[in-house]
C-alpha positions as CSV (number, residue, x, y, z in Angstrom):
1,X,-8.4,4.0,-4.9
2,X,-8.8,7.5,-3.5
3,X,-11.8,6.6,-1.4
4,X,-10.0,3.6,0.3
5,X,-9.4,4.7,3.8
6,X,-7.9,2.6,6.6
7,X,-7.6,3.5,10.2
8,X,-5.7,1.0,12.2
9,X,-2.3,-0.5,13.0
10,X,0.2,0.2,10.2
11,X,4.0,0.3,10.0
12,X,5.2,2.5,12.9
13,X,5.8,6.2,12.4
14,X,9.1,7.4,13.6
15,X,12.6,8.8,12.8
16,X,13.8,8.8,9.1
17,X,16.8,6.9,8.1
18,X,16.6,4.1,10.8
19,X,17.2,0.9,8.9
20,X,16.2,-2.7,9.8
21,X,16.4,-6.1,8.0
22,X,13.4,-8.3,7.2
23,X,13.2,-12.0,7.6
24,X,14.9,-12.5,4.2
25,X,17.8,-10.2,5.0
26,X,16.7,-7.3,2.9
27,X,17.3,-3.8,4.3
28,X,14.2,-1.7,4.8
29,X,13.2,1.5,6.6
30,X,12.2,0.7,10.1
31,X,9.7,3.5,10.5
32,X,7.5,5.3,8.1
33,X,8.5,9.0,8.4
34,X,8.1,12.6,7.2
35,X,5.4,13.3,4.7
36,X,4.7,9.8,4.1
37,X,5.8,6.7,2.0
38,X,8.7,6.8,-0.4
39,X,9.7,5.1,-3.6
40,X,7.2,2.5,-4.9
41,X,4.4,3.2,-2.3
42,X,4.4,6.9,-2.7
43,X,1.9,6.8,-5.7
44,X,-0.2,4.4,-3.7
45,X,-1.1,5.9,-0.4
46,X,-0.7,9.0,1.9
47,X,-1.5,9.9,5.5
48,X,-2.1,12.8,7.8
49,X,-4.0,16.0,6.6
50,X,-4.1,14.6,3.1
51,X,-6.7,12.0,4.2
52,X,-9.1,14.4,5.9
53,X,-11.5,14.8,3.1
54,X,-11.4,11.0,2.1
55,X,-12.1,10.0,5.7
56,X,-15.1,12.5,5.8
57,X,-16.4,11.1,2.5
58,X,-16.6,7.6,3.8
59,X,-17.8,8.7,7.3
60,X,-14.7,7.8,9.4
61,X,-12.3,9.8,11.5
62,X,-8.8,10.9,10.3
63,X,-6.0,10.1,12.8
64,X,-2.6,11.6,11.8
65,X,0.5,9.6,12.9
66,X,2.6,10.9,15.8
67,X,6.1,10.2,17.2
68,X,4.7,9.4,20.6
69,X,1.7,7.6,22.0
70,X,-0.8,5.3,20.2
71,X,-0.7,7.2,17.0
72,X,2.8,6.0,16.4
73,X,1.4,2.7,15.0
74,X,-2.4,3.5,14.8
75,X,-3.4,6.1,12.3
76,X,-5.3,6.6,9.1
77,X,-3.9,5.9,5.5
78,X,-5.9,6.6,2.3
79,X,-5.3,5.8,-1.2
80,X,-4.2,8.1,-4.0
81,X,-6.0,8.5,-7.3
82,X,-4.7,6.3,-9.9
83,X,-2.4,8.3,-12.3
84,X,-3.0,6.1,-15.3
85,X,-6.2,3.9,-14.9
86,X,-5.8,2.6,-18.4
87,X,-2.3,1.2,-17.8
88,X,-3.7,-0.5,-14.6
89,X,-6.4,-2.2,-16.6
90,X,-3.9,-3.4,-19.2
91,X,-1.6,-4.8,-16.6
92,X,-4.6,-6.6,-15.0
93,X,-5.7,-8.1,-18.3
94,X,-2.2,-9.2,-19.1
95,X,-1.8,-11.1,-15.8
96,X,-5.2,-12.5,-16.2
97,X,-4.4,-13.9,-19.6
98,X,-1.1,-15.3,-18.4
99,X,-2.8,-16.9,-15.4
100,X,-5.6,-18.5,-17.4
101,X,-3.1,-19.8,-20.1
102,X,-0.9,-21.3,-17.4
103,X,-3.9,-23.0,-15.8
104,X,-5.0,-24.4,-19.1
105,X,-1.5,-25.8,-19.9
106,X,-1.4,-27.4,-16.4
107,X,-4.9,-28.8,-16.8
108,X,-4.7,-30.2,-20.2
109,X,-1.0,-31.2,-20.3
110,X,0.0,-32.3,-16.8
111,X,3.1,-34.0,-18.1
112,X,4.4,-30.7,-19.4
113,X,4.4,-29.1,-15.9
């Protein structure tokens, strides 16, 4: 994941603490702010100067987010190294087994679904 680099339109960069509500009525941060993502996304991606070496490794440019202009929504994000790849593989295996089992039940016993 650390070599995944995406330059394009992302959640707008802006002031911290501005809240908005999504289509389901859940509260969320309206802007991405400060040093980057918070809570669940913080371990998955980063932006700004942290992406410079990853962008160079894949041969693209690094655009840091800005409070004004096009870089408010158009900037570069890059992945972070997986802190525990073994855990990720176990989760993937578990979801795969559950999916295959559900498919088998639905295919072989349609009346049970």
